[in-house]
Phi, psi and omega in degrees: 000335175261012176076019180244130178290130182232335186240353182212159181233162175288159183246002187252002182203135172284334184232134178291314181232135177235148172222125178227112180067039177253151179256195190281357170285340175285125184225149176220128185219135161087010183261153163263127183251114187214163174082005181286140183217093180270084183245027184251192179275171179302132013262013188260035179242009179227149174072060179298322176277309185212136176238121182244131174233123181053040190229158179216055183289169175254121183238121184223144177057031183261160171233126173256120188209134172072032179252158186216146174193177173286315179234126178067071182304313176278317183208143173234139178238124172234117188050042184236159183220058182291159174250122179242133180228126177056052178248147181241135168245117177214140173061039166257162183213153182195170165290321181229127180062075180305318175278304186216140173234124176245130178238116177055040189227162177223066179292158179237122185244134177221129177065039181257142177236134173249114186221128174062032170269156184225149172231140174292330179239285188227146171079064179304317173272311180212141170237136185236137180229114184042050184225149182227074175292155172251117184244129179229124180058048185249145177237131174249111184228125172062028172272158184214151175216144183291314185269310185191154177069067181302318177273310182212145170236139181235117186239157173044070182052053173262133187230068173296154175239119186244130179227123181059048183251146178238132173244111181241119169058043174262154185227154170220133181298324178247295188228133174073079176300316176274307183220142173236130180237126187219168171052050174062034172277151184223070178293155172242122179246124182233125185051055182250140176245131171239115191223128172066025176273163179205152177198174173296316173226131180076069177305318180272298181222144175230125181245134171217125176070036180241085185290327177287337164082130166301151173237126180240126179231127180050058183248143179241124171255112190238112172060038177272155184223144172223133180285342174244261188248139170085076177300318174273304180226136164245122190234124183229127178049040183223148170278153186206131173243124180239126177227124181061039186259144174236130173252113188224119171073024176269152183229150177197172175290316175222142180073066182307315177271312180210141173239130176237128185225122178248123182264165178275071183231149171262343173217119357286150177286165182292154183247178181240137178250134179232118181241126177225127176064055183242143177241130168249113188227124174056034163279158181217147176227151180287317195244308185208145172072073181299316179271305190214140175239129171238121180216155175215155172302150179300134179090353177278124173243352181293157179078167182197159177234128178233118180246127181226131180059051184246140176249130169245108189222124172078010181278152187214154164245121193265341179294149184303334181243019188290160186218145174072076179305314177270310184210140177237125179242128182234107184057035175228151185227070178295156175261124182241123181220129183051058176243142179243132165240123185206136174074021177267159181210145174196156176306321179229119180070090182295323182271285185232141166237127181247128185225156177046065174062050174265131181231066178295159179245128182244115177231129182061034184264134176245117179233110187203143176082018176266166184227151181206152172273009179294159191280343180244157190298321181294344178296342172298322186263310185203144176228128181246133181214162175055055177074013174282141185204087186288155173261128194226124172212155179055039190224168177220111180241118182304130178081002182250356183232134174236147183261125178205140180051040176077012185222147168273126182245148185269135175293132188299330179294344183274337184147189177280129183273101180266010168085173179056032171279155185223120184263187180098159182302127184286347182062063174295150179304305184202083182301321177302328179260007178076028174267102188261018175287168185261142173277156175303143186086357177299139173296346180277348174295130182054024178258000176271186177238127178298334183296342182286340190255139169287162181299339186284343178274099184244000181228165176263190185296328172288350187086006177275165187302136172219109041235144175246156174269083195282349175248014172055039176252019174072005177250124180264101179235149183289148175278157172284131176107190190278339190243147179246122176301129183269139171268102188278146172299146182213166173279119175277327179193155170230110183243158175288141178248355178236164177308150184215132007284173189207154171237021182289151179291345178205153178226164174238141175252139173256117181261123182242127178266161182282345175206169177299132181225168173229172181081018182269123173221181186296329186290347183273000182240160164228172183236133177247133187231163173227172177059226187262005181298127181208168179074019176288152178197153177274124185259329183199152173232124181230154179119167176219173172072232185270352190230139179229145169251123184253122176258131185236132169291122185280359174063221180234159178093197180219161180148201174249158183226128185230138173258129184239149168269131179294153188281341181209162174069031184277327187069015175278129180228159170275189188293336181252014173089014173284128183277151185294151173279107189288153175096114171207122182229021183249024180287171178288149178251151169264140170262119181259118181281174176309128179260180185300322181289330184274332187299320179295329177291325182294317187294327180285345183292147177306000000 
């Protein structure tokens, strides 16, 4: 009824459309391409709907539906770079690339949708082999693959770039419900969402043998599921860089948000993980690592995990003997710096569990407000077993510190005391609402060490300035945890710049800010008067940095005149984008005497 072949195929052609050695002047627009069946031997086994070789045509407004092939049911590209705009791939099938298969190709896709495509092996929506497509505003929805990459699979050094792409409800029987990356592929994902995808391992993404490593920036993993490891990501023998990534509501047997596994292999070698400004929130695992699981075969020391400005919040392990509500380490020794664990839960080790000679390093780390059924208070924060012994300094672990002789000391069961730890309630803004930022006056403010952070880290998890002088002692030291208390700009004073009292037609106020600001104009201020003074107005604002000169017309009448800063809506910010604390009404006032306009009225009075 919709013009799409679903139960039968044409018998007179393996490919509905072919392109061989055509350039971008070749164009196809507005057709439904259906019924292709590339079911013969090479080269007639790829591209049921369209087969391109050494070509770069322009394709717009097309629908590929009901096509079948061994590779690229809807479309196959060999050494080709077509441009696709507003194209739909649906209900196509293949062994590789149910919707599209790319070999040594670089297609450009904009506004393209892959929906309900299937692959017997890899890449329900798209498969790439030594290919680097560019995808912008593309959707992969409800595609499936038996082996891996329900939405997309990348093999043999494929480096696709994805921007504003959505993977929704894709499935893989084995690995990578949303995406599968193998054979040293290194995709870049920027502003990508993976939601409700599922697989046996890596509900959202599965990486294996990718030493160059995928790079993910501003990516959301939401409600993805894995029956084994890595609800959001399962990462094996691969490097991986995450910046501004959020894992929320993902579930797995182990590693609810992420599972990392390093095997005792020389090929492919172990990879390194770098997580910066990452959030693990409300993920769940049955056995271990509600937020994150890091494990390696016994004897493996290669590879590393580094976490900076990371929050573990509300993650849980639900099994009766489960371990590591926030993180579980098995023979791994990650480096944690400015990481916060709060509101996580597990029967054993609400925050972190370290097992089998795991020796993580904790610097500027805050673990507080987690829950565990363990018999001692420190089980809420950390549990070490089987020879594990973390190194801890400039940190605060609930139940792990006691105060004596003017110093906070670490309980030996929690790890090695490398000194300068600070205990006490961190004074979170609103724990009940999951706001784990620090309130002014928190003992975590300026209690960390700047030496733990590389020069490249200049912001906190919120993207706010790090490092700030949070306690106003003129020493700029980093706060403990993922968030930095911000010193917001404010008005220090508003003073008179001219003689007082005065009968001048205008006067100047000097406004001094606590730090250099921008965005100051007349609309940011208001004027307060008394007695008969009226018709006053701000005529100009001049100056830069910390000082502004505000010129005010004194109007008519007599009384006092004060310049105030409005309480909201000013738009004044400091150099790193912190908005000013609005409202200042305590400045100096001018006493305005009778002026020339008012004096003739006074002389006529009886």
